[in-house]
C-alpha positions as CSV (number, residue, x, y, z in Angstrom):
1,M,-36.8,12.8,-102.4
2,F,-36.9,13.9,-98.8
3,D,-40.5,12.9,-98.2
4,S,-42.7,9.9,-98.6
5,T,-42.1,9.7,-102.3
6,A,-38.8,8.0,-101.5
7,A,-40.6,4.9,-100.5
8,R,-42.2,4.8,-104.0
9,A,-38.9,5.4,-105.9
10,P,-38.3,3.0,-108.8
11,R,-36.3,-0.1,-107.9
12,R,-33.5,0.7,-110.3
13,S,-32.5,3.7,-108.2
14,M,-32.4,1.8,-104.9
15,G,-28.9,0.5,-105.5
16,A,-27.6,4.0,-105.7
17,D,-29.7,5.0,-102.7
18,R,-27.7,2.6,-100.4
19,H,-24.7,4.8,-100.9
20,V,-26.5,7.9,-99.5
21,G,-26.2,6.6,-95.9
22,R,-22.5,5.9,-96.3
23,L,-21.8,9.3,-97.8
24,L,-23.7,11.1,-95.0
25,V,-21.9,9.2,-92.3
26,R,-18.6,10.0,-94.0
27,A,-19.7,13.7,-94.2
28,Y,-20.6,13.7,-90.5
29,V,-17.2,12.3,-89.5
30,Q,-15.4,14.9,-91.7
31,A,-17.5,17.9,-90.7
32,T,-15.6,20.3,-88.5
33,S,-18.5,22.7,-87.7
34,P,-21.0,21.8,-85.0
35,T,-23.7,23.4,-87.2
36,R,-22.8,21.2,-90.2
37,R,-22.8,18.1,-88.0
38,S,-26.2,19.0,-86.7
39,E,-27.5,19.4,-90.2
40,I,-26.1,16.1,-91.3
41,L,-27.6,14.4,-88.2
42,D,-31.0,15.9,-89.1
43,L,-30.7,14.4,-92.6
44,L,-29.7,11.0,-91.2
45,D,-32.7,11.1,-88.8
46,R,-35.1,11.9,-91.7
47,L,-33.6,9.1,-93.9
48,L,-33.8,6.6,-91.0
49,L,-37.5,7.3,-90.7
50,M,-38.0,6.7,-94.4
51,G,-35.9,3.5,-94.5
52,P,-34.6,2.7,-97.9
53,F,-31.3,4.6,-97.9
54,G,-29.1,2.2,-96.1
55,V,-28.6,4.7,-93.3
56,A,-29.1,2.1,-90.5
57,Q,-26.5,-0.2,-92.0
58,A,-24.1,2.7,-92.6
59,I,-24.4,3.8,-89.0
60,D,-24.0,0.3,-87.8
61,D,-20.9,-0.2,-89.9
62,A,-19.4,3.1,-88.7
63,D,-20.1,2.0,-85.1
64,R,-18.1,-1.2,-85.5
65,R,-14.9,0.6,-86.7
């Protein structure tokens, strides 16, 4: 679901989708390789553009820690 179909995903999956953002932010923090961090940032960027994955909130929460 890394394209526009994510916006049309069934509502029942949206609860789980919110965890995607948190998991990616955690993966970014734990990544030791600059290449891996770059890949994770690319995913976060794509998900931010699509919206429904809780990425903006996960980034905001991580910023406040």
